[in-house]
C-alpha angles and dihedrals in degrees: 000000000000119000130207126243089247096056093046092051094044093049093046092049093047092047092049092047094048094047090049092048093049093051091047094048092050093050092046096050089048089050091050095052091046093047098048092047090045093049093049090049091049093049094048092048092052087049092047092055090051096048091048089053089050093052090055096048100044120083097209139034089234091058091048091049092051091049099054099042093087092037096055094041087062095046095045092223133119128242124212124174120190138178122240091276091057097253111149112242100171127019116182102176129172111245093226092066124081113244139170130229093253121143099192136063113220112264093238087070091050107040102041120163125283085238086071088066130065097307092307088295123120125336124358114252132219122269144170127260131174120215147075095288090243098313099322087119132037092217135043114276134201101231135184110201119199124185113223118220137188119190087344092304116121109234099176147303133282118212119196109183138182125184116264090215089061092053090048092052090054091048091049094050092048092045092048092053089050094048090050088051090050092048090052090048089049094052094047090046090050091051094047093044089055094049093045089049090052092046094051095041100047097067092044088053088048090051092046091049091052090046090055090052090048090051088054091059099264097133089174092067112121136174108251102237093205090063096057129074102264089187094064104079098204094050092044091049091047092051090047094047090049092051091048091048089049089049093052093045090051092050091048092049089050088051092047094049089046092049093050088048094050094043089048090051094043091049095043096051100052093040092052090047093047092046092048097048094044092049089050093051094046094049093043095246090125110066117236095247091059099043094089089055092048092046088055089055089049090051091051090050090049088052091054089051091048091049092051092047091048088053089058092048091046091055092048092048090048094051093045092051098044090101096051119099118245119252097244116205135153114252140162105263094188091056091049091051090052091051090048092051091049090052090060094043094116095050092046089052092049089057094040087234126184110224122199123186125190124184129192091226145348090279125027109191118190130195106216146097099301098205094044092052092047086057090050091052091044093052096046093047089045090053092046092056096043094054099036121102122239112283087017126147132245122195124192117187137179113199134171111261136183129293095026093304141130123232110214116191130186114195133177133179119243142091098326132214123285121243092246092050092051091068090062103028093109094046118116115268092000116147127177092212102165109069116005101075148339087242107103099167095104124108099207097242103098097085090039088060092044092052094050092048091053091044091053087056089054086241133122136248128187141163130236120195138148091210095242119046113024145004123210128188118199132186138170132235131181115253116246136210115263115228137135098269096043096129091057092052 
């Protein structure tokens, strides 16, 4: 049978609390018993020492009796003094305790074994016994017996007794108070455990609920942060991470849907055009003098289809080669940039673009995969031209960066990229097709490929744009060593 998080947390907390309270209660009761017995024994022993001292200092038994009357009334204990035969010489007993008219203490309390003393050596020491002293009392007494010596000769035994029932009543009262306290602690702990379990399980249930909605296709499902415990760091981070993940997946889903829509449209349009013109040529609808014109249109549409298919293949190749190590060589980065610009000469002239190139030195030698970096520069320059207005400006710079790196930037004037779009500009198939340009022929994979190439080099790439006047892509490359055979590594 499946259990809820709430029930698991609650049962675990309650079991832990009950075990802890049981252990603490047991130890406390043992400590109370030990403490009361120890304190009574200590009190009787102190009294015994004083009484033995009084016995030695007083000349007569009557004087001794008179001296201890007030003392024993205050202590609530009985005093019995016997000779070596057990005959009771003095008996000062509290009137509130039951006692018998017995004149002798049983010999077992008088003539106890030498083993009870200090290893059978020297004088016998005092010790505690529990009993009626052979019928002296009707009830069991807690008794300290102390042998009395004079010049190493035993003269008798002193018995100081307290009722066991009195000690038990004290223990019972103290134990009862402790148990009441533990009962209150238990109830408060249970209540707090219940509230804590609710507090911990509620946000997890909210996250589970949102996850179920998400699994059903509701990509707008989110965890309501006001329903989670913001003071618990782990719970707050979990809820925040789930919402971030949901936002990313929702954005990816939007990109995917837009891509499917765009691809469907781009496939449908050229295929319809090609099919219509080919049918017109075959059935004679298109006159012979216009067939060449229409065939040129068909050729352009076939190129569009080919470009789209090539985009898919490029993504597949990129993803399949992500785990391959780059072929690292030294090459002249400045010379590569010049060759890339020359390759776009016609398009730059068409837009009457102004091109500015800045290098960190006469020779900028990089250590990287030469072919991959050429593809990076080609894609970035291609994007810069595509989204640059007529008579715009492109600036390509190579500057000295941190950690023995170059920082290469490709900047173009134009409408820029919004802050929101900058978060997803390197995602696969993402196109910001609403504001940057009228050119809608891109497939949204160029920057995705660029990002993966730079990532494979363990370098960084980022975009800077104010959203209105310019866009600048910056990436880093490791500096190489300049020598004659740099291109061959």
